[in-house]
C-alpha positions as CSV (number, residue, x, y, z in Angstrom):
1,M,158.5,128.3,83.5
2,G,161.1,127.3,86.2
3,L,161.8,131.0,87.1
4,V,158.1,131.8,87.4
5,R,157.5,128.8,89.6
6,T,160.5,129.9,91.8
7,I,159.1,133.4,92.2
8,L,155.6,132.1,93.0
9,R,156.7,129.4,95.4
10,P,156.6,131.6,98.6
11,A,153.0,132.7,97.8
12,A,152.0,129.2,96.9
13,Y,153.5,127.9,100.2
14,L,151.4,130.4,102.2
15,A,148.3,129.5,100.2
16,G,148.9,125.9,100.7
17,R,149.4,126.3,104.5
18,H,146.1,128.2,104.7
19,A,144.2,125.5,102.7
20,T,145.8,122.7,104.8
21,R,144.5,124.3,107.9
22,Q,141.1,124.5,106.4
23,L,141.3,120.8,105.4
24,N,142.4,119.8,108.9
25,A,139.6,121.9,110.5
26,F,137.0,120.3,108.2
27,I,138.2,116.8,109.1
28,R,138.1,117.6,112.8
29,A,134.5,118.9,112.5
30,H,133.2,115.4,111.7
31,R,134.2,114.2,115.2
32,R,131.3,116.3,116.5
33,T,128.8,116.6,113.7
34,R,125.8,117.3,115.8
35,S,127.3,120.2,117.7
36,V,128.8,121.7,114.5
37,Q,125.4,121.6,112.8
38,D,123.7,123.0,115.9
39,E,126.1,126.0,116.1
40,L,125.7,126.6,112.3
41,L,121.9,126.6,112.6
42,R,122.1,129.0,115.6
43,R,124.2,131.5,113.6
44,L,122.0,131.2,110.5
45,L,118.9,131.9,112.4
46,A,120.4,134.8,114.5
47,S,121.8,136.5,111.4
48,H,118.5,136.2,109.4
49,A,116.1,136.9,112.2
50,D,115.3,140.4,110.9
51,T,114.9,139.5,107.3
52,A,111.3,139.4,105.9
53,F,111.5,135.6,105.7
54,G,112.9,135.4,109.3
55,C,110.1,137.6,110.6
56,D,107.4,135.7,108.7
57,H,108.7,132.4,110.2
58,S,109.4,133.7,113.7
59,F,113.2,133.0,113.7
60,A,113.6,135.0,116.9
61,S,111.5,132.5,118.8
62,I,113.3,129.3,117.5
63,R,115.4,127.6,120.2
64,S,116.0,124.1,118.9
65,Y,115.9,122.0,115.7
66,E,112.4,120.9,116.7
67,D,111.3,124.5,116.8
68,F,113.0,125.1,113.4
69,K,111.1,122.2,111.8
70,A,107.8,123.5,113.3
71,A,108.3,127.0,112.1
72,V,109.7,126.4,108.6
73,P,108.1,123.8,106.3
74,L,110.1,121.9,103.7
75,Q,110.0,123.8,100.5
76,G,111.2,124.1,96.9
77,Y,112.2,127.1,94.8
78,E,108.6,128.1,94.1
79,S,108.0,128.7,97.9
80,L,110.9,131.1,97.9
81,R,110.4,132.7,94.5
82,A,108.5,135.8,95.9
83,Y,111.4,136.5,98.4
84,I,114.0,136.0,95.7
85,R,112.2,138.2,93.3
86,R,112.4,141.0,95.9
87,V,116.2,140.4,96.3
88,L,116.5,140.5,92.5
89,E,114.8,143.9,92.5
90,G,117.2,145.2,95.2
91,D,115.3,144.5,98.4
92,T,118.0,142.2,99.9
93,G,116.4,142.4,103.3
94,A,113.6,140.1,102.1
95,L,115.9,137.1,102.4
96,L,119.4,138.3,103.5
97,P,120.9,139.9,106.6
98,P,121.5,143.7,106.8
99,G,124.7,144.7,105.0
100,E,125.0,141.3,103.2
101,Q,126.2,142.2,99.7
102,V,124.9,140.2,96.7
103,L,127.7,139.7,94.2
104,M,125.7,137.9,91.5
105,F,122.9,135.4,91.0
106,S,123.7,131.8,90.3
107,L,121.5,130.8,87.4
108,T,120.0,127.3,86.8
109,S,117.0,125.8,85.2
110,G,113.8,125.7,87.1
111,T,110.9,123.2,86.8
112,T,109.1,125.6,84.5
113,G,110.5,127.9,81.8
114,E,111.6,130.5,84.2
115,P,115.1,129.9,85.6
116,K,116.1,129.8,89.2
117,H,118.2,132.7,90.6
118,I,120.2,131.9,93.7
119,P,121.7,134.9,95.5
120,V,125.5,134.7,95.8
121,T,126.6,136.7,98.8
122,R,130.2,137.2,100.1
123,R,129.6,134.7,102.9
124,F,128.1,132.1,100.6
125,L,131.0,132.5,98.2
126,A,133.5,132.2,101.0
127,D,132.0,128.8,102.0
128,I,132.1,127.6,98.4
129,R,135.7,128.8,98.0
130,R,136.8,127.2,101.3
131,A,135.2,123.9,100.2
132,W,137.1,124.0,96.9
133,N,140.3,124.7,98.9
134,I,139.6,121.6,101.0
135,F,138.9,119.5,97.9
136,G,142.1,120.8,96.2
137,M,144.4,120.1,99.2
138,A,143.1,116.6,99.6
139,A,143.8,116.0,95.9
140,Y,147.3,117.5,96.1
141,H,148.1,115.3,99.1
142,D,147.3,112.3,97.0
143,H,149.0,113.7,93.9
144,P,151.9,115.9,95.1
145,E,153.5,115.9,91.6
146,A,150.6,118.2,90.5
147,W,151.6,121.0,93.0
148,L,152.3,124.4,91.4
149,R,151.8,123.2,87.8
150,P,149.2,124.6,85.4
151,I,145.5,123.7,85.7
152,L,143.1,123.4,82.8
153,Q,139.9,124.6,84.3
154,I,136.7,124.8,82.2
155,T,134.1,127.2,83.5
156,S,130.8,128.7,82.4
157,P,130.2,132.5,82.0
158,I,129.2,134.7,84.9
159,N,127.0,137.0,82.9
160,E,124.5,135.0,80.9
161,S,121.9,137.7,81.8
162,T,121.5,140.7,84.1
163,S,119.3,141.3,87.1
164,P,116.9,144.3,87.3
165,T,119.6,146.0,89.4
166,G,122.4,145.3,87.0
167,L,124.0,142.3,88.7
168,P,125.4,139.4,86.6
169,C,123.3,136.2,86.5
170,G,125.2,133.1,85.4
171,A,127.6,130.5,86.7
172,I,129.3,130.8,90.1
173,S,132.3,128.9,88.7
174,G,133.0,132.0,86.5
175,L,133.0,134.3,89.6
176,L,135.2,131.9,91.5
177,A,137.8,131.8,88.6
178,A,137.7,135.6,88.2
179,T,138.2,136.3,91.9
180,Q,140.8,133.6,92.6
181,K,144.1,134.4,94.3
182,R,146.8,135.6,91.8
183,V,149.1,132.6,92.4
184,V,146.2,130.3,91.4
185,R,145.1,132.4,88.4
186,W,148.6,132.1,87.1
187,M,148.2,128.4,87.0
188,Y,145.1,128.5,84.8
189,T,145.8,127.8,81.2
190,T,142.9,129.8,79.9
191,S,141.9,133.5,80.0
192,P,138.4,135.0,79.9
193,H,139.0,135.6,76.2
194,A,139.4,131.9,75.6
195,Q,136.1,131.2,77.4
196,A,134.2,133.9,75.5
197,A,133.8,132.2,72.1
198,K,130.1,131.7,71.4
199,N,130.6,128.9,68.8
200,P,131.0,125.7,70.8
201,E,133.6,124.2,68.4
202,D,135.6,127.4,68.5
203,K,135.5,127.4,72.3
204,Y,136.6,123.7,72.5
205,Y,139.4,124.3,70.1
206,T,140.6,127.6,71.7
207,L,140.7,126.0,75.2
208,L,142.7,123.1,73.8
209,R,145.1,125.5,72.0
210,C,145.6,127.6,75.1
211,A,146.5,124.5,77.2
212,A,148.8,123.0,74.5
213,G,152.4,123.7,75.5
214,R,151.5,124.2,79.2
215,D,152.5,121.5,81.6
216,V,148.9,120.7,82.7
217,S,148.7,118.9,86.0
218,F,145.0,118.2,86.1
219,I,141.8,119.1,84.3
220,T,138.8,120.2,86.2
221,T,135.2,120.8,85.1
222,A,131.8,119.8,86.3
223,N,130.8,117.6,83.3
224,P,133.2,115.0,81.9
225,S,131.7,115.5,78.4
226,S,133.4,118.9,78.3
227,T,136.9,117.3,78.7
228,I,136.0,114.7,76.2
229,K,134.9,117.3,73.7
230,R,138.3,119.1,73.9
231,I,140.2,116.1,72.9
232,E,137.8,115.0,70.2
233,T,137.9,118.5,68.8
234,G,141.6,118.2,68.6
235,Q,141.3,114.9,66.8
236,V,138.9,116.4,64.2
237,H,141.1,119.4,63.7
238,F,144.5,117.8,64.2
239,E,146.2,119.3,61.2
240,R,145.0,122.8,62.2
241,L,146.3,122.3,65.7
242,I,149.7,121.2,64.5
243,R,149.9,124.2,62.2
244,D,148.9,126.6,65.0
245,L,151.5,125.0,67.3
246,T,154.2,125.3,64.6
247,D,153.4,128.9,63.7
248,G,152.4,130.3,67.1
249,T,148.9,131.1,65.9
250,L,145.3,130.5,66.8
251,S,142.9,129.7,64.0
252,P,139.6,128.3,65.3
253,P,137.4,126.3,62.9
254,G,134.8,129.1,62.8
255,D,135.2,132.9,63.0
256,G,136.3,132.9,66.7
257,D,133.6,135.6,67.5
258,G,136.4,138.2,67.7
259,A,137.3,137.2,71.2
260,T,140.2,134.9,70.2
261,G,142.0,137.8,68.4
262,K,143.3,139.0,71.8
263,L,145.2,135.8,72.5
264,R,148.9,135.6,71.7
265,F,151.1,132.5,71.3
266,R,154.7,131.6,70.6
267,P,155.7,129.0,68.0
268,N,156.4,125.6,69.5
269,R,157.9,123.5,66.7
270,T,159.3,121.0,69.1
271,L,155.9,120.2,70.6
272,A,154.3,120.1,67.1
273,R,156.9,117.4,66.0
274,R,156.5,115.4,69.2
275,V,152.7,115.4,69.0
276,T,152.7,114.5,65.3
277,E,155.0,111.5,66.0
278,A,152.9,110.4,68.9
279,V,149.7,110.5,66.9
280,R,151.4,108.7,64.0
281,R,152.3,105.9,66.5
282,D,149.0,105.7,68.4
283,G,146.6,106.5,65.5
284,K,144.8,109.4,67.1
285,L,145.3,112.3,69.5
286,L,145.2,111.4,73.2
287,G,145.6,113.5,76.3
288,K,149.0,112.1,77.1
289,H,150.4,113.5,73.8
290,L,149.9,117.0,75.1
291,W,150.2,116.8,78.9
292,R,151.4,114.9,82.0
293,V,148.0,114.9,83.7
294,S,148.1,113.6,87.3
295,F,144.3,113.3,87.7
296,L,141.0,114.4,86.2
297,A,138.4,116.2,88.4
298,N,134.8,116.0,87.3
299,W,131.4,114.5,88.2
300,T,131.3,110.7,88.0
301,G,128.0,110.0,89.8
302,G,124.6,109.2,88.4
303,T,124.3,109.1,84.6
304,L,127.7,111.0,84.2
305,G,129.4,107.7,85.1
306,L,128.5,106.6,81.6
307,Y,131.3,108.9,80.3
308,L,134.1,107.3,82.3
309,P,135.1,104.6,79.8
310,R,135.6,107.2,77.0
311,L,137.4,109.5,79.4
312,R,139.8,106.8,80.4
313,E,140.3,105.8,76.8
314,L,141.3,109.4,75.9
315,F,143.5,109.8,79.0
316,D,145.1,106.4,79.1
317,G,143.7,105.4,82.5
318,V,144.5,108.6,84.4
319,P,142.8,108.6,87.9
320,V,139.5,110.4,88.1
321,R,138.4,112.3,91.3
322,D,134.7,113.2,91.6
323,I,134.3,116.9,92.5
324,G,131.4,116.2,94.8
325,L,127.7,117.1,95.0
326,L,127.6,120.8,94.2
327,A,125.0,123.0,92.5
328,S,123.9,126.6,92.2
329,E,122.5,126.2,95.7
330,G,125.8,125.2,97.3
331,R,128.3,122.5,97.8
332,F,127.1,119.5,99.8
333,S,129.9,116.9,99.7
334,I,133.7,116.8,99.3
335,P,135.3,113.6,97.9
336,I,138.6,112.9,99.6
337,C,139.8,110.0,97.4
338,D,140.1,109.0,93.7
339,G,137.8,106.5,92.0
340,S,134.6,107.1,93.9
341,S,131.7,109.4,93.4
342,A,131.1,109.5,97.2
343,G,132.1,112.5,99.3
344,L,132.1,113.6,102.9
345,A,129.1,115.7,103.9
346,E,129.8,119.4,103.9
347,I,128.5,120.2,107.4
348,T,130.4,123.4,107.9
349,G,128.6,125.5,105.3
350,N,125.2,123.9,105.1
351,F,122.7,122.8,107.7
352,L,121.7,119.5,106.3
353,E,118.6,117.4,106.6
354,F,117.7,114.2,104.8
355,I,114.3,112.7,103.8
356,P,114.3,108.9,103.6
357,A,113.7,108.0,100.0
358,A,110.7,105.7,100.9
359,D,108.9,108.7,102.5
360,Y,109.8,111.4,99.8
361,E,106.4,111.4,98.1
362,Q,104.5,111.9,101.4
363,P,102.8,115.3,101.9
364,H,104.9,116.0,105.1
365,P,107.8,113.6,105.0
366,P,110.0,113.0,108.1
367,T,113.6,114.4,108.1
368,L,116.8,113.1,109.7
369,R,119.9,114.9,110.7
370,A,123.4,114.3,109.3
371,D,124.4,112.1,112.2
372,Q,121.3,109.9,112.0
373,L,121.7,108.2,108.6
374,D,122.3,104.5,107.9
375,V,125.0,103.2,105.6
376,G,123.4,101.7,102.5
377,E,120.2,103.7,102.7
378,E,118.9,106.3,100.2
379,Y,117.7,109.8,101.1
380,F,116.8,113.1,99.5
381,L,118.9,116.1,100.4
382,V,117.6,119.3,102.2
383,T,119.7,122.3,102.9
384,S,119.6,125.7,104.8
385,N,122.6,128.0,104.1
386,W,124.0,131.5,103.6
387,A,122.3,131.9,100.2
388,G,119.0,132.5,102.0
389,L,117.7,128.9,101.4
390,W,115.6,127.4,104.2
391,R,114.8,123.7,104.5
392,Y,115.2,123.7,100.7
393,S,114.6,120.3,99.1
394,M,117.2,119.8,96.5
395,D,115.3,116.9,94.8
396,D,118.7,115.1,94.8
397,R,118.7,111.4,95.7
398,I,121.8,110.2,97.5
399,R,123.0,106.9,98.9
400,V,125.1,106.7,102.1
401,T,128.2,104.5,101.4
402,D,130.1,105.0,104.6
403,R,130.6,107.0,107.7
404,F,133.4,109.3,108.6
405,G,133.4,110.2,112.3
406,Q,129.8,111.1,113.0
407,S,129.0,112.2,109.4
408,P,127.8,110.4,106.3
409,V,129.8,109.8,103.2
410,F,127.3,109.8,100.3
411,E,127.1,109.5,96.5
412,F,124.7,111.3,94.2
413,L,122.3,108.9,92.5
414,S,119.8,110.9,90.5
415,R,117.5,113.8,90.4
416,G,113.9,113.2,91.6
417,R,111.5,110.8,90.1
418,H,110.2,113.3,87.6
419,T,113.6,114.7,86.4
420,A,115.8,113.2,83.6
421,N,119.5,114.0,83.3
422,I,122.1,112.7,80.8
423,T,124.7,115.4,80.9
424,G,123.5,118.1,83.3
425,E,120.3,119.3,81.6
426,K,117.9,118.2,84.3
427,I,114.6,118.3,82.3
428,T,111.4,117.8,84.2
429,E,108.2,116.1,83.2
430,H,106.4,119.4,83.5
431,Q,108.7,120.9,80.9
432,V,108.3,117.9,78.6
433,V,104.5,118.1,78.7
434,E,104.6,121.8,78.1
435,A,107.0,121.4,75.2
436,M,104.7,118.9,73.6
437,R,101.7,121.2,74.2
438,L,103.5,124.1,72.4
439,T,104.6,121.8,69.7
440,G,101.1,120.6,68.9
441,G,99.9,124.2,68.7
442,K,102.6,125.1,66.1
443,V,103.1,121.9,64.1
444,G,99.6,120.6,63.7
445,P,99.4,116.8,64.0
446,R,97.7,115.7,67.2
447,V,99.8,113.6,69.5
448,Q,97.7,111.1,71.4
449,R,100.4,109.8,73.9
450,F,104.1,110.0,74.0
451,V,107.2,109.1,76.1
452,L,110.6,110.8,76.2
453,Q,113.6,108.9,77.4
454,G,117.4,109.6,77.3
455,R,119.7,107.4,75.3
456,F,123.5,107.4,75.9
457,A,125.6,107.4,72.7
458,R,128.7,109.0,71.4
459,T,126.5,112.1,71.3
460,P,123.7,111.4,73.8
461,Y,120.1,112.4,72.9
462,Y,116.5,111.9,73.9
463,E,114.3,109.5,72.1
464,L,110.6,110.5,71.6
465,R,108.2,107.5,71.2
466,L,104.8,108.8,70.2
467,E,101.4,108.1,68.7
468,L,100.4,110.4,65.9
469,T,97.2,110.8,63.8
470,D,99.6,111.5,60.9
471,P,102.7,109.3,61.3
472,S,104.6,111.0,58.5
473,Q,105.0,114.1,60.8
474,A,107.0,112.3,63.5
475,D,110.4,113.8,62.7
476,R,108.9,117.3,62.4
477,V,107.2,116.9,65.8
478,A,110.5,115.8,67.4
479,Q,112.4,118.7,65.9
480,R,109.9,121.2,67.1
481,M,109.7,119.7,70.5
482,D,113.5,120.0,70.7
483,E,113.2,123.7,70.0
484,E,110.5,124.2,72.6
485,L,112.6,122.4,75.3
486,C,115.5,124.7,74.5
487,K,113.2,127.6,75.3
488,L,111.9,126.0,78.5
489,N,115.2,124.7,79.9
490,M,118.3,126.9,79.7
491,E,120.6,124.0,80.6
492,Y,119.1,121.8,77.9
493,R,119.6,124.7,75.5
494,T,123.3,125.0,76.5
495,K,124.0,121.3,76.1
496,R,122.3,121.3,72.7
497,A,124.2,124.4,71.6
498,S,127.6,123.0,72.7
499,G,127.0,119.7,71.0
500,R,127.0,117.6,74.2
501,L,123.4,116.6,73.4
502,G,121.9,115.6,70.1
503,V,118.5,116.6,68.7
504,I,115.5,114.6,69.8
505,R,114.8,111.5,67.6
506,A,111.3,110.3,66.9
507,I,110.1,106.7,67.0
508,R,106.5,106.0,65.9
509,V,104.7,103.6,68.3
510,G,101.4,101.9,67.5
511,P,98.4,102.7,69.7
512,D,98.0,99.1,70.7
513,R,101.5,99.1,72.2
514,M,100.8,102.2,74.3
515,D,97.6,100.5,75.6
516,Q,99.5,97.4,76.5
517,I,102.1,99.4,78.4
518,E,99.4,101.2,80.5
519,S,97.6,97.9,81.2
520,E,100.9,96.3,82.3
521,N,101.7,99.3,84.6
522,V,98.2,99.2,86.2
523,R,98.6,95.5,86.9
524,R,102.1,95.8,88.2
525,R,101.1,98.6,90.6
526,R,97.9,96.8,91.7
527,G,96.0,100.0,91.0
528,R,92.8,100.9,89.2
529,S,93.0,102.2,85.7
530,E,91.4,105.6,86.7
531,Q,94.3,106.0,89.2
532,Y,97.0,105.4,86.7
533,K,99.0,108.4,85.6
534,H,100.8,108.1,82.3
535,Q,104.5,108.8,82.6
536,Y,105.6,111.1,79.9
537,L,109.3,111.2,81.0
538,L,111.3,108.1,81.8
539,T,114.4,108.9,83.9
540,E,116.4,105.7,83.3
541,V,119.0,106.4,80.6
542,L,119.3,103.7,77.9
543,A,122.6,102.5,76.4
544,E,123.1,103.1,72.7
545,T,121.8,99.6,71.6
546,E,119.6,98.9,74.6
547,K,115.8,98.5,74.2
548,S,113.4,100.1,76.6
549,S,111.9,97.3,78.6
550,Q,108.5,98.9,78.2
551,F,108.7,99.1,74.4
552,Q,110.2,95.7,73.5
553,A,108.1,93.8,71.1
């Protein structure tokens, strides 16, 4: 290990110098936020003027931000779907500049059953990678002891499906890992073979086994539940883990899907004895028994903050650094300190606009620029960037917590009013209603009214409160609805398959109670009963023993 680090040190030094320059340039950019954003918008418009979208919206005639707002309306994915469909089929000029190569399509769940495909171009990928370099160097400055030590990175596959032209469709994190610099790839504790196991328990165990025996400096993943699952899998299969460490083997709980057979290990009896003694002393496997982790890097904002107590319990209070607001559509904030979900606006790779939260439901809401926001206020994020997205409403609600230079520092609060999210699944009310419609057609009993709401527990799940003509069918309806949601929402399906979400659980509710709730909501909103719209999806996540305020007796 020491020899390898010595050999790699010159390359790491050069990579670190490069990333430090990127960090310093990023910090300086926030002294002149308006001019940086104006220049980025100018380059975006000039580069895309000859695309089909650019011609349709007269990019060549735009001379100012006001012109831009007048020419391009606020939009969501559905407004761009026809252009993106052409890019998927090989007509990149529909949305992207001439010669701009598409490397893959970043895949995420849409509001309907059809997933969203975001084109990942070389320029878009370069912005994402640069932002990660900035994040990483800021973290290393605070935790220098982590420098040039192994990293446990948990990613998703790049090739969940294939485009009509044969390009991979999946997670951009997989592409970033596969194309990382060699010096960084050496520090990863896992290989593509370790990530390839289809059985979730096998994958958790294999990633844990690969990292055991490496001097892991930090663990990075989007969702903290993934890190928790690795340690909890080690607790469940502790004797198996000790045997594998002792013998230099890998024996996943399942069949390993064949992928794990390509991994090789050396016996490490010293580590096996040390871990055994530590577990005997503390009563269960903890992160500190395997590694000297300097910090954990994952999301902490919104509902994912509910995982932090368990994460700190398993890692004995190790600092946690939020990785920022990032999605298939890009990265929008970069946290530069531990213990806060807030990050500095990423103004160098995205032209950012913000809709005041109070105006979000208006047909044509006003927008503000990055240097016009007020600390303490809430907004919805809008982006234009090198993925071919234009005035794209992310439906992400954020709150400004501070200012840095002329830019906002903000934290993610939630998805929009009609989207629920416990662990990254982002289910919409549209999907919930459609899932129940399909369920009723296949199961039989007629559901009069229902409400779905998330509940946070050791394994979080959604609770289905419903009226039924045949109450004995409640569990069957909940199970079938769970299956239909898996078909409609790929991220919900992934979380269910990996064990990060439990099956939907049914609670029968009397019709009188539903009537009372609707009457109370009409009265509270001072509306007429004919104007009241029943809310099928409640976005507030309940604690394990907490009662919904609407359904308390």
